[in-house]
N, C-alpha and C positions, 0 to 999 in steps of 0.2 A: 777433856771428857774421857773416861775409861772406855777402852774398846769392848766389843761384845764378849771376847774371851775372858776379860777380867769380870765383867758383869755376871757371866754364867757361873762363876767360881763356886758359890754356895750350893748349886744345883747340878754341877758338872757330872757327878756320877749318876744322878737321876736321869739326865738328858742322854747319857751314854747307853743306860739301860732301856730308856725309852726308844731309842733307835732300833735296838734289837727287837723289842716287842712290836714295834711299828712294821718293821720288815716282815715278821712272822704273820701279822695281820693282813698283809698284802699278797702272801703266797697263794698260788693256785696251781692246779694240775694242767692248766690249758698253757701250752708252751708260748704262744703268741702273746697271751695276756701277761704271763709271767715276765717275758722280755720287755714288755712296754712299762710294767710296774717297776721293773729295775731301772729303766731309763728315767722314770719319774723321780725315783729315789736319788739318782745321781745328779739331777738337776734341781734338787730342793733348794729352799731359801735359806734364811738366817736362823730358823727354829724360834721365831719370836713368839708365835702362837703357843707352842709347848712351854716356852719360858714364862709367859703370863699365866699359864695354868699351874706350873710348879711353884712359882712364887706366891701366887694367891693361896695356894694350899699351905705353904711354909709359913706364911704370916698369920694364918687363921687357925692352924692346927698342925697335924703331922702328915707328910706325904706318905701315901700308902698305895696299895694295889688299885684302888678306885681312881687314884690321881692319874695312874698310867692309862686307865681306861678312858678317862676324860680327855687326855691329851691325844690319844689314838683316834677317838671318835671325832674330835674337832678337826684333826688333820685329815682324816679320811673324807669327811663331808665337804671340808673346804677345797680339798685338792679336786673333788669331783665337781664342785661349782666352777673352779678356774678352768678346768677342761671344757666344760660346757660353755663357759663364757668366751673362750677362744674360738669355738665353733660359731657362736652367735655373732662375735665381732670379726670373724674371718681374719683372725690374727695368726701370723706365722711364727712368732717368737714368744717366749716366755722366759724371763730372767736371763736372757742372752742365749738361751737354748732354742732349738726349734720346738715349736709346739707340737702336741700329739696329732692334731688334725693336719699339720703341715707335713708330717712324716707318714702318717698312715690313713689320711682322709677322714672326712666328717663322720662317716658311718662307725668306724672303728673307735673314734674319739668319744662318740656319744655312748657307745656301748661300754667303753672303759669307765667313763664317768658314772654310768648306772651301776656298774660292778663295784666301784669304790663307795658308792652311796649304800648299796646293799650290805657291803662289809661292815660299814659303820653302824647301820642299823642292827644287824646281827651281833656285832660286838656288845652293843648296849643290852640287847635283850637276853643274850646267852648268860650275861652277868648280872642280870636283874638291875641294871643301871637305868631305871625308868625315869628318875628325875633328871639325870644327865641328858637322857634322850629328849626330855621335854625342854630343857634349857637350850640345847643345840638346835633342836627342831624350830623353836621360836626365832632363833637367830637366822636360820636358813630362810625361813619365811619373810622375815623383815628384809634381808638382803634382796631377795627377788622383788619385794614391793619397792625397795629403793631403786633398783635398776629400771623397773617399769615406770616409776615416777619421773626418773631422770629422762628416759626416752620421750615420755609424754611432754614434758616441759621443753625438751630440746627442739621439738617440732614448731613450737610457738615462739621460743626465745624470749619468754616474759618472766623469767625466773626472778623472783624477789628473795631477799637474804633469808627470810624464815623458811621459805620452801628449800633453799639450798641447804640450811642446816638440818631439815628434816630428811633430805635425801642422804646426806653423809652419815646422819645418825643411823639410818636404816642399813645403808649400803655397806658402810665400812665399820662404824663404831659398834653396831650390834655384834659382830663377830668377837672383837676384843672383849666386849662386855660379857659375852658367853664364856670366854676363856677364863675370866677372873671369877664369874659366878660358879662355873663348873669346878674350878680348882678349890674354891672355898667349900663348896658342898661335898666334894670327894673327901675333904679333911674333916667332915663332921660339924662344920660351922652352923650356927643357928640361922633360920630364915632371914632375920634381921641383918646378920653379918653378910650372908650371901647377897642380900639385896644391896648393901652398901658396896661390897666388891663389884657387883655388876655396874653400879653407877660410876664407880672409879674407872672401870674399863670403857665405859661409854665416853667419859671425858677424855681418856687417853686416845681412844679412836677418832674422836672428832679432831683433836689436836694433830693426830697422825695424818689425817686426810688433808687437813689444810696445809700441812707441810708439803704433802705430795702435790697439791695443786700450785704451790709456790715454785716448784721445780720447773713448771711450764714457762716461767717467765725469767729463768736464768739466762744469762747472755753467753753461756757455753754449755757443752754437752757432758761435762765431767760428771754430772749427776746421773748419767746413765738413761736419761729420758730426754727425747728430742724436744727442742723448743717448739712450742705451739702445738703440740699434739692434741691438748684438749680443745683448742680452737678449731683444729681440723676435724675434730669429732663433734663439733658443735656443743660442747659441754660448758655450761656457764658456771665458772668457778668464782669463788669470793673476790680475789683482786679485780677481775673483770666486772662483776656485779657492782662493786663499789665505784669503779671508773664510770660505768653507765649511770649509776644514781647520781653521780656529781658532774654529769655533762649536759650541755644544752640539748635541746630537742633535735636540732640538725646534726649535731656531733654524734649523738646516740644513734640516730638513724643510719648515719654513714658506717658506724662500727657494726651494728647489727646487720646491716646489708653485707659486709665483708664476711661476717661469721656465717651468714645463711647462704650466700651465693658464691663467695670467692675464698672460702676456707681452705683451698688447696693451692691458692696462689701464694708462694713463699714470701714475696715482697709485700703483699697486702697484710699477711699474717704478722710479719715482722713489724709492720706499721702499728697494728693493733697492740702488739707486745710493748712496743715503745710508749704508746699512749698510756698503757697500764702502769709502766715503770715510772711515768711522770706525773701520775695522778694522785699519788699517795696510796693507791690500792695495795701495794706490796706491804707498806708499813702498817696499813689497817688490818689486813689479814694476819700479819705476824702478831699484832697486838692481841687479836682474837685467839690465835693459836696458843699464845703464852697464858692467856686468861684460862683456857680450858686445862692446860697443864698444871697451872697453879691450883685449880679446883681439885684435881686429882691428888696433888701433893697435900693439900688440906685434909682430905678424907684419909689419906694414908697416915698422916701424922697422929691420927686417933689410935693407931695400933702401937704396941710396944717397940721401942727401937731395938732392932736386932740386925745382925749381918744380913739376914734375909730381906728385911725391910729396906735396908740402906741399898741393897743391890737392886731391889724392885724400883726404888726411886731413881737409881741410875739408869735403869732401862726406860723409865718414863722420860727422863732427860734425853736419852738416846733418840727417842722417836721425833723430838723437835729439833735436835742439833745435828741429825745425821746429814751426810752429804749426798746421799743417794737412796 
């Protein structure tokens, strides 16, 4: 599988220019805020969201200034939601770096998130990007709904498979779907093509989240995510749901009891992970993940074969083949 550097090749210059524009979008005259935003830029991830924006624009039209607006808007709003999420979750780390709330406390973290949100809104309004704002705002709404739905279901631990897919469609897939839709719209694609790209992004996002959930059942920590973290947070993921749906009433009750009352006990959590690994849940979830990946491939195949499309397909493969 090609690495991200190879996959980025057709859009490398655009990503480099985007970095400059994004830095400019985050600048402020407030020294503390400027210092914190610079820290955020140093701890950024793999640029996957901008990549989806630029590839979607590249296979449906031409990358232009509006595409940079789309990528910046999505990054600003998403970064704001991550900062707020860390406050809500009381998380001290993000991608191996200290979180904003860990370094500067909750009040400043919330205000920084609000600042980034306002910068994103102004970026769209100042450039008359009203449709881009609609696309991304809808995704932000769905992400919030997905988080709240997950919290609601975690209290009762009665999550069924269809609810699980509804949660990850809203919580994770809606953002990648907005990247693909916004990229296509920025390139001047028709509403039909924008809708198709949004569907592609949704399929990719669902596959991406299932892959993320599978990391929780790895027998080592090379993936960068501690074993059992979802169980500790009482999150019902697909491998666990499959195991519970194929267990006896007594066995199911025992596992639910661990997740509900003993989720911080390493030995008991390890026991649940072992049960999931021997239940066929990993294979079942992997199959579902590949089904959604293949649905994305099928829709992408309707576009002309170009270096841009081939790299987009490689990025889709990366989301399901990645090791962390």
